[in-house]
C-alpha positions in Angstrom: -23.4 -16.8 3.2 -24.1 -16.2 -0.8 -23.1 -19.0 -3.2 -20.5 -16.9 -5.0 -17.7 -16.7 -2.7 -14.3 -15.6 -3.1 -12.6 -18.3 -1.5 -9.3 -17.6 0.8 -6.2 -19.3 -1.4 -3.5 -18.6 1.5 -3.2 -17.4 5.3 0.9 -16.2 5.1 2.7 -14.9 8.6 5.2 -11.8 8.0 8.2 -13.0 6.5 11.3 -12.1 8.0 12.0 -8.3 8.3 15.1 -6.5 7.2 15.6 -2.7 7.0 15.4 -0.1 4.1 17.4 2.8 5.1 17.6 2.8 9.0 14.0 4.1 9.7 11.7 1.2 7.9 11.7 -2.3 9.1 9.7 -4.1 7.0 8.3 -7.4 5.8 8.2 -7.7 2.3 4.8 -10.1 1.5 5.8 -9.8 -2.3 7.4 -10.0 -4.3 10.6 -11.7 -2.4 8.7 -12.7 0.6 6.4 -14.7 -1.4 5.8 -15.2 -5.3 2.1 -13.9 -5.2 -0.1 -13.0 -8.3 -1.3 -9.8 -7.4 -0.9 -6.9 -10.2 -1.1 -4.3 -10.3 0.6 -4.1 -6.9 3.8 -5.2 -7.5 5.4 -4.9 -3.9 4.2 -4.8 -0.4 6.6 -3.6 2.1 4.6 -3.8 5.7 6.3 -1.9 8.2 4.6 -3.9 11.4 4.2 -1.9 14.8 7.8 -1.2 16.6 9.1 1.2 18.5 11.5 3.6 17.8 13.6 5.1 20.5 13.9 9.2 20.7 16.7 10.6 18.6 17.7 14.3 17.5 18.7 12.8 13.8 16.0 11.8 12.1 16.1 7.8 10.2 14.7 7.4 7.0 15.8 6.6 3.6 17.8 9.2 1.8 17.6 10.2 -2.1 16.6 7.3 -4.5 14.9 7.5 -7.8 11.9 5.6 -9.3 10.5 5.4 -13.0 7.4 3.4 -14.3 4.8 2.8 -11.6 3.4 4.1 -8.0 4.4 4.2 -4.5 1.8 4.3 -1.9 2.6 5.1 1.5 -0.2 4.2 4.1 0.2 5.4 7.7 -0.8 3.6 11.0 1.3 4.6 13.9 4.2 7.3 13.5 5.0 10.0 10.9 6.9 10.4 7.8 8.2 13.3 6.2 9.2 13.6 2.4 10.5 15.7 -0.3 10.6 14.7 -4.1 12.2 16.6 -6.9 8.7 17.7 -8.3 8.7 19.7 -5.8 6.3 18.2 -3.2 6.6 17.7 0.6 4.9 17.0 3.3 4.2 15.0 6.4 2.2 12.1 6.6 0.8 11.3 10.0 -1.6 8.4 11.2 -4.4 7.8 9.1 -2.9 9.5 5.9 -2.2 8.5 2.4 0.4 9.6 0.2 -0.1 8.5 -3.4 3.2 9.5 -5.3 2.9 8.3 -9.3 6.9 8.7 -10.3 6.0 7.7 -13.9 8.7 9.1 -16.0 10.9 9.7 -13.3 11.3 11.3 -9.7 13.8 11.6 -6.8 12.1 11.1 -3.5 13.5 10.8 0.2 11.6 9.9 3.1 12.2 10.4 6.9 10.8 10.2 10.2 9.2 13.8 10.9 11.6 15.7 13.0 8.8 16.0 16.5 8.2 12.1 16.0 12.1 11.6 15.8 13.0 13.7 19.4 10.0 12.1 21.3 10.2 8.4 19.5 7.1 6.1 19.8 5.1 3.2 17.9 5.3 3.0 13.7 3.7 1.1 11.7 3.4 1.8 7.5 2.5 0.2 4.4 4.2 0.9 1.2 2.9 -0.5 -1.9 4.3 -0.4 -5.3 1.4 0.0 -7.9 2.2 -0.9 -11.5 1.5 1.3 -14.3 0.5 0.1 -18.0 3.0 0.9 -20.5 1.1 3.7 -22.1 1.4 5.8 -18.5 4.9 4.8 -17.3 6.3 7.7 -18.8 3.9 10.1 -18.2 4.1 13.3 -16.1 5.2 12.7 -12.0 2.3 13.5 -9.7 1.6 13.6 -6.2 -1.5 12.7 -4.3 -1.4 13.7 -0.4 -4.3 12.5 1.4 -5.6 13.3 5.0 -7.2 11.2 6.7 -10.1 13.6 7.0 -10.2 14.0 3.4 -10.3 10.0 2.8 -14.2 9.3 2.0 -15.8 7.0 4.7 -18.5 4.6 4.6 -20.2 3.9 7.9 -21.3 0.2 8.4 -24.8 -0.4 10.1 -25.1 -1.6 13.4 -22.2 0.4 14.7 -19.9 -2.6 12.8 -17.2 0.3 12.0 -16.2 2.3 9.2 -14.8 1.6 5.5 -12.0 3.9 5.2 -12.4 4.2 0.3 -9.0 5.1 -0.4 -9.1 4.2 -4.1 -12.1 2.5 -6.0 -15.4 2.3 -4.5 -17.1 0.4 -1.6 -21.2 0.7 -1.5 -21.6 3.6 -3.9 -19.0 5.8 -2.0 -16.0 6.3 -4.1 -12.5 6.4 -3.3 -10.1 9.9 -2.9 -7.6 9.0 -4.8 -7.3 9.0 -8.5 -5.4 5.7 -10.2 -4.5 5.0 -14.0 -6.2 1.1 -13.9 -9.3 -0.1 -11.8 -7.9 -0.4 -8.0 -9.5 -1.0 -4.6 -7.7 0.1 -1.5 -9.9 0.1 1.5 -9.2 0.5 5.2 -12.0 -1.5 7.2 -11.6 -0.4 10.5 -13.8 -2.8 12.7 -15.7 -3.1 16.4 -15.6 -6.1 17.8 -18.1 -8.7 16.5 -18.4 -5.9 13.6 -19.1 -7.4 10.1 -18.6 -6.1 6.6 -18.8 -7.5 2.9 -17.0 -7.0 0.4 -17.7 -7.6 -3.4 -15.0 -7.3 -6.0 -14.6 -8.7 -9.6 -13.6 -12.2 -9.8 -10.8 -11.7 -12.2 -9.4 -9.0 -9.7 -6.0 -9.9 -7.7 -7.4 -9.6 -3.9 -5.6 -9.9 -1.0 -5.9 -8.4 2.7 -3.6 -7.3 5.5 -4.2 -7.7 9.1 -3.1 -4.6 10.3 -4.3 -4.9 14.2 -6.6 -7.8 16.2 -7.8 -10.8 14.4 -11.0 -11.8 11.6 -13.0 -14.6 10.4 -13.5 -14.6 7.0 -16.5 -16.2 5.3 -17.1 -18.0 8.4 -14.8 -20.0 7.9 -10.5 -19.0 8.1 -9.3 -17.0 10.7 -6.7 -14.5 9.9 -4.7 -12.4 12.8 -2.6 -8.9 12.9 0.6 -8.9 10.5 -0.6 -11.7 8.4 -1.3 -11.6 4.8 -4.6 -13.1 3.2 -4.8 -14.1 -0.7 -7.9 -15.0 -2.0 -8.5 -16.9 -5.6 -9.6 -15.6 -8.6 -13.0 -17.1 -8.2 -16.0 -15.6 -7.0 -17.0 -12.1 -5.7 -18.3 -12.2 -2.3 -16.2 -11.7 0.5 -17.5 -11.3 4.7 -15.4 -10.3 7.5 -15.9 -10.9 11.0 -14.2 -8.8 13.5 -13.1 -11.2 16.6 -11.7 -8.3 18.7 -11.3 -4.5 17.7 -9.5 -4.9 14.4 -7.8 -3.0 11.1 -7.6 -4.5 7.7 -5.9 -3.1 4.5 -7.8 -4.5 1.6 -6.1 -4.4 -1.8 -7.8 -5.3 -5.1 -7.0 -4.8 -8.4 -7.6 -5.7 -12.2 -4.1 -7.2 -13.2 -2.3 -5.6 -15.7 -1.5 -8.3 -18.6 1.9 -6.8 -20.1 5.6 -7.9 -19.5 7.6 -6.8 -16.7 11.2 -5.8 -16.4 12.3 -4.7 -13.2 15.7 -3.5 -11.6 15.7 -1.6 -8.2 13.7 0.9 -8.5 12.7 0.9 -11.9 9.8 -1.1 -13.5 9.2 -0.8 -16.9 8.4 -3.6 -19.4 11.3 -4.2 -21.5 15.4 -4.7 -20.2 16.1 -2.0 -23.1 13.4 0.6 -21.1 15.7 -0.4 -17.8 19.1 0.4 -19.2 17.3 3.7 -20.5 16.2 4.9 -17.0 19.6 4.1 -16.0 21.2 6.1 -18.5 18.8 8.9 -18.0 19.1 8.6 -14.0 22.8 9.0 -14.4 22.2 11.9 -16.9 20.2 13.9 -14.2 17.0 13.9 -16.3 14.8 12.5 -13.1 15.9 16.5 -11.5 17.1 17.2 -8.3 17.0 17.1 -4.7 19.1 17.5 -1.7 
């Protein structure tokens, strides 16, 4: 291994789950579960793999507002349909990513896709809240629906596996999503015995979610499915080896060093901006969504 190793700070087990609406059973790794320094990532809800029974009426989360950040939903099993007040809608299938920039304000709802709901089955998702810098918090909402076959992929040597570059860059392969600040988001899909190397800036806050399998990190620490690995803000090089077929969600981003004021689905810089968000929402300025 190279000398400039980015060391593991902690390997964290999934906090107790809670329901979001009636369709998402999530473990909140941060900010509630653990007080982690992960800016620009503000929230990580992990719906570990569970089986939902068949049901005619889709489970989900009804209409709710967002302002001041982006929601990123990454699907591994199951299917989620969604609508927003900017007129965007679609279905997120396994491997797909939905990157929604709420920014100045949007109404949103998300629920199990109707055919999945009728059949039931395995369901596994990640939702991130990615903070926006103050200068971009009130920009126009936008939406990026990224299908699995559109995600940029870097094929690793020796049949080790594939790095799906959702955002940022990996060894010259540029990610599919556009971002407001420097962020790397990858799905590392590794075959048993496969190795992958990551070179990530020292000051970037970095963490891994082990979606499937188990890995050895820097020939030292081991992390298993449903655990979160936080790294220290020193060193740049990480090597992982899959101890079995594994999927690892890699998160690394340049911190936004600005004050944070958060209330429910609003993520701003000051208490006054939170009050303004509540007022604007109550006045219908986030649009309309049935």
